[in-house]
Kinemage of the C-alpha trace (Angstrom):
@kinemage 1
@onewidth
@group {chain A} dominant
@subgroup {mainchain}
@vectorlist {calphas} color= white
{ca met a 1} P 48.184 -28.328 208.974
{ca pro a 2} L 49.458 -28.417 205.027
{ca asp a 3} L 52.851 -27.424 204.276
{ca glu a 4} L 53.333 -24.840 200.996
{ca arg a 5} L 56.369 -25.476 198.822
{ca lys a 6} L 57.191 -24.468 195.624
{ca val a 7} L 57.733 -25.503 192.390
{ca leu a 8} L 61.647 -25.502 190.906
{ca gly a 9} L 62.254 -25.695 187.044
{ca arg a 10} L 65.444 -27.189 186.733
{ca arg a 11} L 66.655 -28.778 183.417
{ca gly a 12} L 63.383 -29.946 182.542
{ca gln a 13} L 62.178 -31.048 185.537
{ca met a 14} L 59.918 -29.566 187.873
{ca leu a 15} L 61.096 -30.558 191.566
{ca val a 16} L 59.077 -29.688 195.225
{ca ala a 17} L 61.246 -30.435 198.136
{ca ile a 18} L 59.369 -33.139 200.513
{ca pro a 19} L 59.066 -31.522 204.170
{ca ala a 20} L 60.554 -33.292 206.684
{ca arg a 21} L 57.538 -34.179 208.757
{ca ala a 22} L 56.523 -36.099 205.366
{ca arg a 23} L 59.661 -38.177 205.047
{ca arg a 24} L 59.298 -39.046 208.490
{ca ala a 25} L 55.621 -40.294 208.419
{ca leu a 26} L 56.392 -42.169 205.011
{ca gly a 27} L 60.078 -43.293 206.439
{ca leu a 28} L 61.409 -41.997 203.043
{ca val a 29} L 65.288 -42.816 202.572
{ca pro a 30} L 67.323 -42.106 199.386
{ca gly a 31} L 66.764 -44.445 196.909
{ca leu a 32} L 63.107 -45.754 197.876
{ca ser a 33} L 60.553 -45.814 195.209
{ca val a 34} L 57.440 -43.842 195.953
{ca trp a 35} L 53.810 -43.795 194.280
{ca phe a 36} L 52.000 -41.240 193.008
{ca his a 37} L 47.980 -41.885 193.159
{ca tyr a 38} L 45.401 -39.690 191.210
{ca pro a 39} L 42.248 -40.126 193.294
{ca arg a 40} L 40.491 -36.914 191.189
{ca thr a 41} L 41.384 -33.994 189.186
{ca gly a 42} L 43.540 -31.248 191.226
{ca glu a 43} L 44.510 -33.847 193.933
{ca val a 44} L 47.657 -36.030 193.944
{ca leu a 45} L 48.365 -38.731 197.034
{ca leu a 46} L 52.195 -39.529 197.607
{ca gly a 47} L 52.629 -43.297 198.969
{ca ile a 48} L 55.439 -45.766 199.565
{ca arg a 49} L 53.351 -48.786 198.106
{ca glu a 50} L 51.801 -49.397 194.834
{ca glu a 51} L 48.288 -50.012 196.033
{ca arg a 52} L 46.398 -47.318 198.364
{ca val a 53} L 45.951 -48.417 201.817
{ca gly a 54} L 42.664 -47.671 203.856
{ca gly a 55} L 40.037 -44.986 203.110
{ca arg a 56} L 37.931 -45.192 199.867
{ca pro a 57} L 38.781 -46.576 196.402
{ca pro a 58} L 38.804 -43.918 193.557
{ca ala a 59} L 35.264 -43.795 191.705
{ca asp a 60} L 37.296 -44.162 188.473
{ca leu a 61} L 38.555 -47.828 189.423
{ca pro a 62} L 36.356 -51.094 188.687
{ca cys a 63} L 34.671 -52.732 191.823
{ca pro a 64} L 33.868 -56.928 191.630
{ca arg a 65} L 31.541 -56.161 194.131
{ca cys a 66} L 30.186 -53.248 192.742
{ca glu a 67} L 29.883 -54.625 189.112
{ca ser a 68} L 27.789 -57.853 190.334
{ca arg a 69} L 25.517 -55.628 192.146
{ca glu a 70} L 25.296 -53.379 189.444
{ca arg a 71} L 24.255 -55.756 187.103
{ca glu a 72} L 21.441 -57.281 189.696
{ca leu a 73} L 20.346 -54.129 190.040
{ca ala a 74} L 19.867 -53.315 186.327
{ca glu a 75} L 18.197 -56.716 185.547
{ca leu a 76} L 15.828 -56.087 188.351
{ca arg a 77} L 14.805 -52.749 187.133
{ca ala a 78} L 14.338 -53.877 183.706
{ca arg a 79} L 11.980 -57.085 185.431
{ca leu a 80} L 10.187 -54.494 187.680
{ca asp a 81} L 9.256 -52.136 184.449
{ca ser a 82} L 8.623 -55.329 182.012
{ca arg a 83} L 5.768 -57.908 182.109
{ca glu a 84} L 7.576 -59.957 184.672
{ca gly a 85} L 7.701 -57.317 186.971
{ca gly a 86} L 4.125 -57.306 187.035
{ca ala a 87} L 3.769 -60.713 187.909
{ca ala a 88} L 5.675 -60.265 190.594
{ca arg a 89} L 3.480 -57.962 192.071
{ca gln a 90} L 0.605 -60.055 191.146
{ca tyr a 91} L 2.203 -63.098 193.002
{ca phe a 92} L 2.914 -61.180 196.134
{ca ala a 93} L -0.665 -59.612 196.177
{ca gln a 94} L -2.034 -63.061 195.974
{ca gly a 95} L 0.340 -64.523 198.531
{ca tyr a 96} L -0.835 -61.907 201.191
{ca glu a 97} L -4.430 -62.583 200.223
{ca gln a 98} L -3.803 -66.056 200.944
{ca ala a 99} L -2.159 -65.023 204.150
{ca val a 100} L -5.106 -63.202 205.491
{ca arg a 101} L -7.508 -65.963 204.992
{ca his a 102} L -5.491 -68.528 206.656
{ca his a 103} L -4.540 -66.390 209.526
{ca gly a 104} L -7.522 -64.113 209.534
{ca ala a 105} L -7.781 -60.256 209.920
{ca leu a 106} L -4.695 -58.939 211.221
{ca ala a 107} L -6.053 -55.672 212.498
{ca val a 108} L -8.673 -57.755 214.108
{ca lys a 109} L -6.253 -59.621 215.697
{ca leu a 110} L -4.011 -56.402 217.106
{ca asp a 111} L -6.934 -54.744 218.264
{ca ala a 112} L -7.888 -57.666 220.620
{ca ala a 113} L -4.313 -58.075 221.742
{ca leu a 114} L -4.095 -54.379 222.170
{ca asp a 115} L -7.114 -54.578 224.420
{ca phe a 116} L -5.901 -57.185 226.705
{ca leu a 117} L -3.057 -55.300 227.146
{ca arg a 118} L -5.202 -52.234 228.114
{ca glu a 119} L -7.048 -54.289 230.645
{ca leu a 120} L -3.813 -55.713 232.327
{ca thr a 121} L -2.493 -52.201 232.472
{ca gly a 122} L -5.427 -50.646 233.517
{ca arg a 123} L -5.120 -47.738 231.848
{ca ala a 124} L -8.133 -46.353 230.130
{ca pro a 125} L -8.278 -47.131 226.048
{ca gly a 126} L -6.454 -44.564 223.913
{ca lys a 127} L -4.589 -43.005 227.149
{ca ser a 128} L -0.554 -43.505 227.764
{ca gly a 129} L 0.938 -42.240 231.046
{ca arg a 130} L 2.268 -39.777 229.502
{ca ser a 131} L -1.167 -37.925 228.301
{ca lys a 132} L -2.319 -38.907 232.070
{ca arg a 133} L 1.113 -36.669 233.358
{ca arg a 134} L 0.223 -33.861 230.734
{ca glu a 135} L -3.250 -33.479 231.759
{ca arg a 136} L -1.937 -33.554 235.607
{ca arg a 137} L 0.343 -30.773 234.899
{ca trp a 138} L -1.787 -28.575 232.453
{ca val a 139} L -5.572 -27.714 233.114
{ca gly a 140} L -6.695 -26.681 229.939
{ca asn a 141} L -4.707 -24.120 228.407
{ca ala a 142} L -3.014 -22.384 231.466
{ca pro a 143} L -0.191 -23.813 233.417
{ca ala a 144} L -0.678 -25.309 236.910
{ca arg a 145} L 0.676 -22.362 238.695
{ca pro a 146} L -1.164 -19.282 238.622
{ca val a 147} L 0.849 -16.481 236.756
{ca glu a 148} L 0.991 -13.152 238.546
{ca val a 149} L 0.339 -9.945 235.760
{ca val a 150} L 2.465 -6.877 237.028
{ca asp a 151} L 2.680 -3.255 235.572
{ca ala a 152} L 6.042 -2.684 233.614
{ca pro a 153} L 7.748 0.882 234.705
{ca val a 154} L 7.885 3.350 232.536
{ca leu a 155} L 11.324 3.042 230.471
{ca ile a 156} L 12.925 6.343 229.844
{ca ala a 157} L 15.089 6.792 226.382
{ca pro a 158} L 18.646 8.121 226.369
{ca asp a 159} L 17.021 11.701 225.056
{ca gly a 160} L 15.174 12.073 227.551
{ca glu a 161} L 11.995 10.734 226.058
{ca ser a 162} L 9.237 8.321 227.727
{ca ile a 163} L 8.983 4.975 225.399
{ca glu a 164} L 5.897 3.912 226.765
{ca asp a 165} L 3.950 7.206 225.541
{ca gly a 166} L 6.408 9.715 223.415
{ca ser a 167} L 5.690 12.481 225.520
{ca gly a 168} L 9.278 13.104 227.319
{ca ala a 169} L 7.730 13.159 230.492
{ca ser a 170} L 7.740 10.317 233.401
């Protein structure tokens, strides 16, 4: 829960009292150095260490791993837009064609494996256990148990008129 404090001006300085709860959390004692961190505009963090601990680093601080990843990403994007990127697509297509020639058409092998699996499980082609249950539960669009239709009673509005026909008589 946030604690509100007023800023006091004294001899050209601005003073803010640190709440007891914050003093206990930081372990503040007279003479201890504190550090102000500025994560974003309109926000300041008070800490007892020079570097921030935990959380996300501020967006404006450089990250060595991030810089190398950004450089690599920019290089890959440039290669993709250049002729070299087109060559990579061509090499992939050629490799795929060679794999199909070597291993055969994958779709045919998958269909054969699926047919074999259906024979083992004894299910009809294209049917799963879930759809069978659905067929048992529903016949066409009707529910499995019969539905009884009953005429509703005539309702009377507070002013005495019948809601059903608007005549006022029930």
